[in-house]
C-alpha positions in Angstrom: -53.0 1.2 32.2 -53.2 4.0 34.8 -52.4 2.7 38.4 -56.2 2.6 39.3 -56.7 0.5 36.5 -54.1 -1.9 37.5 -55.4 -2.1 41.2 -59.0 -2.8 39.8 -57.3 -5.8 37.5 -55.6 -7.1 40.5 -58.5 -7.1 42.6 -60.5 -8.9 40.0 -58.1 -11.6 39.7 -58.1 -12.1 43.7 -61.9 -12.5 43.4 -61.6 -15.0 40.7 -59.2 -17.3 43.0 -60.5 -16.4 46.3 -59.0 -19.6 48.0 -55.4 -19.3 46.7 -55.4 -15.6 47.5 -56.6 -16.2 51.0 -54.1 -18.9 51.5 -51.4 -16.6 50.1 -52.5 -13.8 52.3 -52.7 -15.9 55.5 -48.9 -15.5 56.3 -49.2 -11.6 56.0 -52.4 -11.6 57.9 -50.8 -13.5 60.9 -47.8 -11.7 61.0 -49.5 -8.2 60.9 -52.0 -9.4 63.6 -49.1 -10.6 65.8 -47.1 -7.4 65.4 -50.2 -5.2 66.3 -51.2 -7.1 69.0 -47.9 -7.9 70.8 -47.0 -3.9 70.3 -50.4 -3.0 71.7 -49.8 -5.2 74.8 -46.5 -3.8 75.3 -47.9 -0.3 75.3 -50.8 -1.2 77.6 -48.2 -3.2 80.0 -46.2 -0.1 79.9 -49.1 2.1 80.8 -50.2 0.0 83.5 -46.5 0.0 85.0 -46.6 3.8 85.0 -50.0 4.2 86.3 -48.8 2.0 89.3 -45.7 3.8 89.9 -47.5 7.1 90.2 -49.8 6.0 92.5 -47.0 5.0 94.8 -46.9 8.6 95.9 -46.3 12.1 95.3 -42.4 13.5 94.8 -41.5 9.8 96.5 -38.1 9.1 97.5 -37.6 5.4 98.7 -34.4 4.6 100.8 -33.2 1.1 101.3 -30.5 -1.0 102.2 -27.9 -1.7 99.4 -27.1 -5.2 100.9 -28.9 -7.7 102.9 -27.9 -6.3 106.2 -30.2 -3.9 108.4 -28.0 -0.9 107.5 -31.1 1.7 107.9 -32.5 2.3 111.6 -35.3 4.2 113.1 -32.7 6.7 114.1 -31.8 7.5 110.6 -35.5 7.8 109.7 -35.8 10.6 112.7 -32.5 12.3 111.5 -33.9 12.5 107.8 -37.0 13.9 109.0 -35.2 16.8 110.5 -34.1 18.1 107.0 -35.5 21.0 105.7 -37.6 20.6 102.5 -39.7 17.3 103.4 -43.5 16.9 103.4 -43.3 13.5 105.2 -41.1 10.6 106.2 -42.3 7.2 106.9 -39.7 4.1 107.9 -41.3 1.0 107.0 -40.6 -2.7 108.4 -42.2 -5.8 107.1 -42.8 -9.5 107.6 -45.6 -11.9 106.6 -48.6 -13.0 108.7 -52.0 -14.6 108.9 -54.8 -12.3 109.4 -58.2 -14.0 110.6 -61.5 -12.8 111.6 -63.9 -13.9 114.1 -65.8 -15.6 111.4 -62.8 -17.9 110.9 -62.0 -16.0 107.7 -58.1 -15.8 107.1 -55.7 -14.5 104.7 -51.7 -14.5 104.4 -50.6 -11.1 103.6 -47.8 -8.6 104.1 -47.7 -6.8 107.6 -46.1 -3.6 107.4 -45.2 -1.6 110.4 -44.8 2.2 109.7 -45.8 5.8 111.0 -48.7 8.0 110.8 -47.3 9.8 107.6 -47.3 6.5 105.7 -50.6 7.5 104.1 -49.1 10.8 103.0 -45.7 9.5 101.5 -47.5 6.5 99.6 -50.5 8.5 98.6 -53.1 6.4 100.4 -56.8 7.4 100.6 -58.9 5.8 103.3 -62.3 4.3 102.3 -63.9 3.5 105.6 -62.6 4.8 109.1 -59.3 6.5 109.9 -55.5 5.8 109.1 -52.9 5.3 111.9 -53.2 8.6 114.2 -49.8 9.9 115.9 -51.3 8.6 119.1 -51.6 4.9 118.2 -48.3 5.1 116.6 -46.5 6.9 119.8 -48.4 4.6 122.1 -47.9 1.3 120.2 -51.4 0.4 120.2 -52.8 -2.7 118.5 -54.6 -0.8 115.6 -54.7 -2.2 112.1 -55.5 -0.6 108.9 -56.5 -3.0 106.0 -55.7 -2.8 102.4 -58.6 -3.2 100.0 -57.6 -6.8 98.9 -57.1 -7.9 102.5 -60.8 -6.5 103.4 -62.0 -8.2 100.5 -60.4 -11.5 101.0 -61.7 -11.5 104.6 -65.2 -10.5 103.6 -65.1 -7.2 105.4 -66.8 -4.2 104.7 -67.7 -0.6 105.8 -69.4 -2.0 109.1 -66.1 -3.6 110.0 -64.3 -0.5 111.3 -64.0 -0.9 114.9 -64.2 -4.8 114.8 -61.4 -7.0 116.1 -59.1 -9.2 113.7 -56.1 -11.6 114.8 -52.6 -11.3 113.1 -50.8 -14.6 113.7 -53.0 -14.9 116.7 -52.5 -11.4 118.2 -56.0 -9.4 118.2 -55.9 -6.1 116.6 -58.8 -3.4 116.2 -59.6 -2.4 112.6 -59.5 1.5 112.5 -59.6 1.8 108.6 -59.8 0.3 105.1 -57.9 1.8 102.2 -59.1 2.7 98.9 -57.8 0.1 96.3 -55.0 1.6 94.1 -54.9 -1.6 91.8 -52.2 -4.0 91.5 -51.4 -7.5 91.3 -48.8 -10.3 92.1 -45.7 -9.4 94.3 -45.8 -6.0 96.3 -49.6 -5.3 95.4 -50.2 -2.4 97.2 -53.8 -3.3 98.0 -52.6 -6.7 99.8 -51.1 -5.6 103.0 -52.2 -4.5 106.5 -50.4 -1.7 108.2 -49.8 -1.3 112.2 -47.6 1.1 114.2 -44.1 0.3 113.7 -43.4 -0.1 117.6 -46.1 -2.6 117.4 -44.6 -4.3 114.7 -41.2 -4.5 116.6 -42.8 -5.8 119.5 -44.7 -8.8 118.4 -43.6 -9.6 115.0 -39.8 -8.3 113.7 -37.6 -7.1 116.5 -34.5 -5.0 116.4 -34.2 -1.3 115.2 -33.6 -2.0 111.4 -35.9 -1.0 109.1 -36.8 -2.3 105.3 -37.3 1.1 103.8 -37.4 4.8 104.6 -40.4 6.6 102.3 -39.9 10.3 101.9 -42.2 12.9 100.3 -40.2 15.8 99.1 -42.1 19.0 99.6 -43.4 20.8 96.3 -41.1 23.2 94.9 -37.9 21.4 96.3 -35.5 19.9 93.9 -35.5 16.3 93.9 -31.8 15.7 93.2 -30.7 18.3 95.8 -32.9 16.5 98.2 -31.2 13.0 97.4 -27.7 14.6 97.8 -28.9 16.2 101.1 -30.1 12.5 102.0 -27.3 10.9 100.9 -24.6 13.2 102.7 -26.7 12.8 105.9 -26.6 9.1 106.0 -22.8 8.9 105.0 -21.9 11.0 107.9 -24.1 9.1 110.2 -22.9 5.6 108.9 -19.2 6.7 108.9 -18.8 6.2 105.2 -15.7 7.6 103.7 -15.6 9.8 100.6 -14.2 6.5 98.5 -16.1 4.0 100.3 -19.2 2.3 98.9 -22.5 3.5 100.1 -24.5 0.7 102.5 -27.8 2.4 101.1 -29.7 3.3 97.9 -32.1 5.9 97.0 -34.7 5.7 94.2 -37.1 8.1 92.9 -40.1 7.8 90.6 -38.4 9.0 87.6 -35.6 6.3 87.9 -38.3 3.5 88.2 -40.3 4.9 85.6 -37.4 5.2 83.4 -36.3 1.6 84.0 -39.6 0.2 83.6 -40.2 1.9 80.4 -36.5 1.0 79.2 -37.6 -2.9 79.9 -41.0 -2.6 78.5 -39.8 -1.0 75.1 -37.0 -3.5 74.5 -39.4 -6.3 75.2 -41.8 -5.0 73.1 -39.2 -4.6 70.1 -38.1 -8.3 71.0 -41.7 -9.6 70.6 -42.4 -7.2 67.6 -39.2 -8.7 65.8 -40.1 -12.3 66.3 -43.6 -11.7 65.2 -42.1 -9.9 62.2 -40.8 -13.3 61.0 -44.6 -14.4 60.1 -44.5 -11.6 57.9 -41.5 -12.6 56.3 -42.9 -16.0 55.7 -46.0 -14.3 54.1 -43.9 -12.5 51.9 -42.4 -15.8 50.7 -45.6 -17.2 50.0 -46.6 -14.1 47.7 -43.5 -14.5 45.9 -44.1 -18.2 45.3 -47.7 -17.6 44.1 -46.7 -14.9 41.9 -44.0 -17.0 40.2 -46.8 -19.6 39.9 -48.9 -17.0 38.3 -46.4 -15.7 36.0 -46.0 -19.4 34.6 -49.7 -19.7 34.3 -50.1 -16.6 32.7 -47.0 -16.8 30.0 -49.3 -16.8 27.1 -51.3 -14.0 28.2 -47.9 -12.1 28.7 -47.1 -12.9 25.4 -50.3 -11.7 23.8 -49.9 -8.4 25.7 -46.6 -7.8 24.5 -47.6 -8.5 21.0 -50.0 -5.9 21.2 -47.6 -3.3 22.4 -47.3 -3.6 26.0 -43.8 -2.7 27.3 -41.8 -4.4 29.8 -42.7 -1.9 32.4 -46.3 -2.2 32.0 -46.1 -5.8 32.6 -43.7 -5.4 35.8 -46.3 -2.8 37.1 -49.4 -5.1 36.6 -47.6 -7.9 38.5 -46.0 -5.8 41.2 -49.4 -4.2 41.8 -51.0 -7.6 42.1 -48.3 -8.7 44.6 -48.9 -5.2 46.6 -52.5 -5.7 46.8 -52.3 -9.0 48.0 -49.8 -7.8 50.8 -52.0 -4.7 51.5 -55.3 -6.6 51.8 -53.9 -9.3 54.1 -52.1 -6.2 55.9 -55.7 -4.5 56.7 -57.2 -7.7 57.7 -54.2 -8.4 60.1 -54.4 -5.1 61.5 -58.1 -5.4 62.2 -57.6 -8.9 63.7 -54.6 -7.5 65.7 -56.6 -4.6 67.1 -59.5 -7.1 68.2 -57.0 -9.3 70.0 -55.3 -6.4 72.0 -58.6 -4.9 72.8 -59.7 -8.4 74.5 -56.2 -8.8 76.1 -56.5 -5.2 77.4 -59.9 -5.9 78.7 -58.8 -9.0 80.4 -55.6 -7.6 81.8 -57.6 -4.5 83.0 -55.5 -1.8 81.2 -58.3 -1.3 78.6 -58.0 -0.9 74.9 -54.8 1.7 73.9 -55.0 2.7 70.2 -51.6 3.7 68.8 -52.0 5.1 65.3 -48.4 5.0 64.7 -48.2 1.0 65.5 -51.2 0.8 62.6 -48.9 3.2 60.1 -45.9 0.9 60.6 -48.0 -2.3 60.0 -49.1 -0.9 57.0 -45.9 0.2 55.5 -44.7 -3.0 56.6 -47.4 -4.8 54.4 -46.7 -2.6 51.4 -43.1 -3.3 51.8 -43.4 -6.7 51.9 -45.5 -6.6 48.8 -42.9 -4.6 46.9 -39.9 -6.7 48.2 -41.2 -10.1 47.3 -43.3 -9.1 44.5 -40.2 -7.5 42.5 -38.5 -10.5 41.3 -41.8 -12.1 39.9 -42.9 -9.0 37.9 -39.1 -8.6 36.6 -39.4 -12.5 35.5 -42.9 -11.4 33.9 -41.4 -8.4 32.2 -38.5 -10.3 30.5 -40.3 -12.9 29.0 -39.5 -13.0 25.0 -43.0 -12.4 23.4 -42.3 -15.2 20.8 -41.3 -17.8 23.4 -44.3 -16.7 25.4 -46.9 -17.1 22.6 -45.5 -20.5 21.8 -45.7 -21.6 25.4 -48.6 -24.2 26.2 
């Protein structure tokens, strides 16, 4: 028989035993659907993290203390700002505070004290009003810019610019509301309010230490060279010797993206490996049912051999039946996995991400399961003695 005829014969046998075929394929369906779904979710998570990191700023360097102490100061930020090749510098201090409106709406959020260049460094756009001006920062005015989530939680809209809110009971005037960046959980870029740095120091934090210094490198300037220049400047200012450990860290977006991508790829691989266990279980189910089929069709095998069928013909017939079972289950699993990943993507907010490579790998895996777990039953059928097979009842 030709391969096409063997496939038609295999599909015919599946139609005659629909229930048994469906139960046999179930393990493959679950395994393939799990692999496709989890890998697609991993891809979506990576894309979401990459999008959020890219939204943090253009050519961004973030300088932070390497320990728990306040090793970075406002004077460090001023000295860094004097370096050539920088587009903007924004020192940051942060605390938690409760923001309230006159209508008694309240929310607890991050209160960030910073400079007028923060919007440029962190790539924020203003939705309504303006960002903190140099005058407001220099004169330590009680002006506040609300993140998109904060404004939403407080029920404030476009007509809220110019109104007053309180932060831990201290009145501030709303000068602007930021465009949403999109985020969730810890360090949500939309869940914060921004006030002049000196104002935050006076009312909330105190001291001269800063949590971080954001630096936007000018276009055309080498990021690594600028990192080296900043590191050298801080070592001199902090009196750090050539063999001493730095009391600061400098991160750029490339490092963060690489770290996030590595973690996401590792988790995706791990989850895909766990899901593939179901495929192995499905393959064992196929092998089991094919062994039963060989026993049930022993007399049929004997008749075919008596009529001139060769061992390789019998082997091909049973092997293609096993592969057909696995491939049909794989196709159903791929469709189910894509539907599940689309639903998860919609709920999570990153949309549907279709990866042809995932579908190709899942198909190849299904084919491999059919071949690996179908060979032994097919060989058992091919090795049957026709005389013994004809006598079998």
